[in-house]
C-alpha positions as CSV (number, residue, x, y, z in Angstrom):
1,M,-9.1,16.9,-46.1
2,A,-9.4,20.8,-45.3
3,R,-8.3,22.2,-42.2
4,Y,-8.4,25.9,-41.1
5,G,-9.4,26.6,-44.9
6,V,-6.3,25.0,-46.0
7,A,-6.0,21.7,-47.9
8,V,-3.6,19.6,-46.3
9,S,-2.9,16.3,-47.9
10,Y,-1.6,13.2,-46.6
11,P,0.3,10.2,-48.0
12,R,-1.9,7.2,-48.4
13,G,0.5,5.0,-46.1
14,M,-0.4,8.2,-43.0
15,A,-3.9,8.6,-43.8
16,R,-4.9,5.0,-42.3
17,P,-2.7,2.1,-41.4
18,E,-3.4,-0.8,-43.3
19,K,-5.5,-3.5,-41.6
20,R,-3.4,-6.5,-40.3
21,K,-4.6,-10.2,-41.7
22,Y,-4.2,-12.7,-39.0
23,E,-5.3,-15.9,-38.7
24,G,-7.8,-16.7,-36.3
25,G,-9.0,-19.8,-34.8
26,R,-8.0,-21.8,-31.9
27,V,-4.6,-22.1,-29.6
28,T,-6.0,-25.2,-28.0
29,P,-6.1,-28.3,-29.9
30,K,-9.8,-28.9,-29.8
31,G,-11.1,-31.7,-27.9
32,T,-8.7,-30.9,-24.7
33,K,-10.3,-30.3,-21.2
34,P,-8.9,-28.3,-18.4
35,G,-7.6,-31.5,-16.6
36,D,-5.4,-32.1,-19.5
37,R,-3.0,-29.8,-19.5
38,P,-0.6,-29.8,-16.2
39,S,-1.3,-26.5,-13.9
40,F,1.6,-24.2,-12.7
41,G,1.9,-25.8,-9.1
42,S,1.7,-29.6,-9.9
43,S,4.9,-32.4,-9.7
44,R,5.5,-31.9,-13.0
45,D,6.0,-28.0,-13.2
46,H,9.2,-27.5,-10.6
47,G,8.9,-23.5,-11.6
48,P,11.6,-21.1,-11.3
49,E,14.5,-21.9,-9.1
50,A,15.2,-20.6,-5.4
51,S,17.1,-17.2,-5.3
52,S,19.9,-17.2,-3.2
53,R,18.8,-13.4,-2.2
54,Y,15.7,-15.3,-0.2
55,T,15.7,-13.8,3.9
56,P,13.7,-15.8,5.8
57,P,10.6,-14.4,7.9
58,V,11.9,-13.3,11.8
59,P,11.2,-15.8,14.1
60,I,8.2,-14.7,16.7
61,E,10.8,-14.7,19.6
62,D,12.7,-11.8,18.2
63,K,9.5,-9.7,17.6
64,V,9.0,-8.9,21.3
65,S,8.4,-5.0,22.3
66,P,10.5,-4.3,25.2
67,R,8.3,-3.2,28.0
68,W,8.7,0.0,28.1
69,V,7.0,0.5,25.0
70,P,3.7,-0.2,25.9
71,V,3.8,2.0,28.7
72,L,5.2,4.8,27.0
73,M,2.3,4.4,24.6
74,F,-0.4,4.4,26.9
75,G,1.3,7.0,28.9
76,L,1.8,9.4,26.2
77,L,-2.2,8.8,25.2
78,A,-3.3,9.1,28.8
79,L,-1.3,12.6,29.2
80,G,-2.5,14.1,26.1
81,V,-6.2,13.3,26.6
82,I,-6.0,14.5,30.6
83,I,-4.3,17.8,28.9
84,I,-7.0,18.3,27.1
85,F,-9.8,17.8,29.5
86,L,-7.7,19.7,32.0
87,N,-7.7,23.0,29.3
88,Y,-11.4,22.3,28.9
89,I,-12.2,22.5,32.4
90,D,-10.2,25.6,32.7
91,V,-7.7,24.3,35.4
92,V,-4.8,24.6,33.6
93,P,-2.2,27.4,34.7
94,G,-2.9,30.7,32.7
95,G,-6.4,30.3,31.7
96,R,-7.3,28.2,28.3
97,S,-5.3,28.8,25.5
98,N,-4.8,26.6,22.2
99,W,-1.1,25.7,23.3
100,Y,-2.4,23.2,25.4
101,L,-4.7,21.4,23.1
102,L,-2.0,21.4,21.1
103,G,0.5,20.0,23.7
104,G,-2.3,17.4,24.5
105,L,-2.5,16.5,20.7
106,G,1.0,16.4,20.3
107,L,0.9,14.0,22.9
108,I,-1.6,11.8,21.4
109,L,0.1,11.7,17.9
110,G,3.5,10.4,20.2
111,G,1.4,7.4,22.1
112,I,-0.5,6.5,18.4
113,I,3.7,6.6,16.8
114,T,4.4,4.6,19.6
115,A,1.9,2.2,18.9
116,T,3.3,1.8,15.4
117,Q,6.3,0.0,17.2
118,Y,4.9,-2.1,19.5
119,R,4.7,-5.7,18.7
């Protein structure tokens, strides 16, 4: 085999791996049907044993958010929208500014982040 004008000779074992010889055929005996074998959820199969590290789910009664979470969420969202709207109609002190838009968007983002904590 020539590569870049130089003849390279490979040992016979490296040039091509030998073909594997394997026995083909059925894996399950002939004549069996899908119902003949026990399934993984049946009573005959007990499955893996329970781990001692299992943590049960938290009861629904413990997942109730405090009253201030939705109040804060809606307050931040509303205040952000109001600031952006007031900047749009040029009522904010100092005239129109991108800082008011940034502050309004920051308040809306705070409301969205607070919404993720609401249960």
